[in-house]
Wavefront OBJ file of the C-alpha trace (Angstrom):
o trace
v 198.951 -46.958 25.704
v 198.723 -48.961 28.886
v 197.248 -52.433 28.587
v 195.807 -54.632 31.337
v 195.145 -58.300 30.637
v 193.194 -60.158 33.303
v 192.767 -63.923 33.419
v 189.607 -64.839 35.315
v 189.208 -68.280 36.832
v 186.074 -70.030 35.573
v 184.934 -70.960 39.083
v 185.913 -67.774 40.921
v 184.432 -65.374 38.385
v 181.387 -67.371 37.280
v 182.270 -68.325 33.709
v 179.051 -68.765 31.705
v 180.451 -71.962 30.132
v 182.190 -73.661 33.058
v 181.141 -72.139 36.356
v 179.738 -74.500 38.931
v 177.566 -73.357 41.779
v 178.360 -75.417 44.882
v 175.396 -76.895 46.692
v 177.084 -76.764 50.079
v 177.183 -73.247 51.513
v 175.355 -72.109 48.357
v 174.491 -68.644 49.710
v 178.123 -67.993 50.664
v 179.448 -69.037 47.237
v 176.782 -67.141 45.334
v 177.618 -63.969 47.270
v 181.360 -64.539 46.786
v 181.199 -65.177 43.020
v 178.721 -62.377 42.330
v 180.911 -60.090 44.437
v 183.930 -61.048 42.327
v 181.977 -60.161 39.184
v 180.980 -56.790 40.650
v 184.567 -56.081 41.622
v 185.726 -57.049 38.105
v 183.338 -54.511 36.564
v 184.501 -51.834 39.007
v 188.187 -52.571 38.329
v 187.523 -52.401 34.574
v 185.771 -49.057 35.007
v 188.537 -47.604 37.177
v 191.305 -48.786 34.881
v 189.582 -47.446 31.769
v 188.944 -44.132 33.496
v 192.693 -43.989 34.259
v 193.533 -44.520 30.581
v 194.115 -48.269 30.502
v 192.760 -50.665 27.891
v 191.399 -53.795 29.592
v 191.075 -57.315 28.205
v 189.562 -60.109 30.280
v 190.286 -63.716 29.375
v 188.586 -66.753 30.866
v 190.800 -69.455 32.352
v 189.459 -72.015 29.849
v 190.623 -69.825 26.956
v 194.225 -70.634 27.927
v 193.775 -74.319 27.032
v 195.695 -75.461 23.963
v 192.599 -76.110 21.801
v 191.635 -72.435 22.193
v 195.085 -71.027 21.321
v 194.261 -69.883 17.761
v 191.205 -67.910 18.908
v 193.083 -66.483 21.895
v 196.024 -65.365 19.744
v 193.653 -63.666 17.274
v 191.918 -61.913 20.139
v 195.224 -60.761 21.663
v 196.450 -59.482 18.290
v 193.237 -57.490 17.814
v 193.556 -56.120 21.339
v 197.139 -55.096 20.711
v 196.159 -53.477 17.418
v 198.025 -55.954 15.187
v 195.386 -56.955 12.692
l 1 2 3 4 5 6 7 8 9 10 11 12 13 14 15 16 17 18 19 20 21 22 23 24 25 26 27 28 29 30 31 32 33 34 35 36 37 38 39 40 41 42 43 44 45 46 47 48 49 50 51 52 53 54 55 56 57 58 59 60 61 62 63 64 65 66 67 68 69 70 71 72 73 74 75 76 77 78 79 80 81
């Protein structure tokens, strides 16, 4: 089985917990971030169609306080319950 693990930056991909929406050039940034999200969904779809399993991780999930949850999630993803 082929596995793809993506780490999405909270700002660049519009994290629901940590994303900020800049006030300067707001239309540009909104278009950019929403476009990144659309592309992420399309990449997921294409990879899955090609037989890949896809896991997306938010940048903030890499922080040390989140390690136990992240490791559990990775183990589940890898099939090691």
